[in-house]
N, C-alpha and C positions, 0 to 999 in steps of 0.2 A: 560751586556753584551746584547746589543741590537739585539731579536727579527728579522728576517729576513720574510719577508712578499712573498705574491706572485707575486709583482715585479720581485720582483729579481729572486726567479725561474726562470719566466718566461722566467728570459732574461741569465738564467745562467744551464741550465738541457736544453739537447734534444726535452724535450718531450714535445706538443701544446697544444695550445683546455682542451679541456676535460681529455685526457692525463697524462693532472702534475696532479698528486694525490695529494701532498704535501699542505697545505697550510700556514706552519714557519718551520722556522729553530731555534728551540727555545735558543739551545748551542753545544756547538759546542770545537774542539781545535785539536790536531793534528791527534791524532788516531780515535777518535770517532766523533760520530754528535749524537741530542736528536732533531727529527722533531711531529711533533702533524696538526692534517688532522681532520675534520666532511666530508668530501669530502665522505667516505665510506657509508652515509649514501643518497645519491643523490641522487633522481630517475636512471637520467642518467647519472650516471659513465658509460663506459665506459665496463668495469670490471662486470658488474649486467650483471646478468645472469636472464630474469624472473622480479619475485620481493626479489629476495636474493643476494646476492654479497657471494661467494662460497671463504672462508678460502684460498685455496690459491692465488687468488689474494694480500695477503700477503708478497706474495710473488714480487710483483709488485710494494711496497708500501719500501718493501726494499730495492730493487736495486735499485731505481728516489735517498731515502735515499745518499744511498751509488754515487750513481752523484753527491746532492747535494756536500758532505767531496769533493771529489777528485775536483769537481768545486772552493770547499773553499779553499782546499791544493793548489793549481796553481794558485791563485790566476786570473780567469779566468775557461771563460763557462767550462761546461763541454763538452769534450770530445766525438768525436759518437761510441758509443761501443752497445755492444752488450750481453746479459747476454749466457755467455758462458756452465754453470751446475752449478745448481741448488742439494747440497749436508746434510746428518740428515738433514735434516725438519723433523718438530713436530706436527703435531697442534693441538693446546690447544681447536680448537672451533668449529661447523660446517660453523657456517659465518660468517663475517667480518660486518653484517650489524646488531650495539649489540650498548646501546647507548654509549652514551660521546665520546667522540677524541681519535683516537689514538695517543698514543704515538710508534712514531716508532726510535730505536734505533738500530743502526753502528758501528761494530769497525772493519778496519781496522786492518789485520791479515797480509798483504805479499800483492807488493805490485813490478813491472815486467815494462821494457815501454810493454812488451806487454799489458798486464793486473792487474788487482785485483781481490784481495780477500777478502772479505768482511763478518765480523758474523751479521743477522742482528735477530728486534724481535720487534714485533710487539702484543704491550699492550693495554686493554684498561682499564681504572680505576683500573691499578694494579694487570686485570689479567693475563697475558699471553696465545694470543691465537693464534702465528704462529711462531715458531724459524727458523735458517735455516745458511746455508752458501751459498756465491753468488757469483760467480769469472764471473769479467768484460772479456772482451776479449776485449780490444780498436780495433777500426780499421783500416787499413794500407793503 
């Protein structure tokens, strides 16, 4: 499987410019996706608060990986959606601006015409940073 890079992500996700936070899709199948990024260390990351990137920003990384999975599953650009709910979130670190790339993994738990539910995990060097579930509602 050939990784999908920034060009593919820019064409298939609704997140533009600096808000497109993933660098590449490493692997995917019908139910899951693994993405990787180094953008968490970028001083101009739009989710940064002063000199730190709060661990809660990991929710957005998970949501963007879910959008990438949705684009791959549908065969086209990810449609507009919004985070409708975030549940069972566990923070394992105070910040996301850690050494090493971030690995972002999502697993689709359910889907309907109105939205989709994913489990997500953001880790670095094999250590979990944040995990939880995100529900994305599709725009009508």
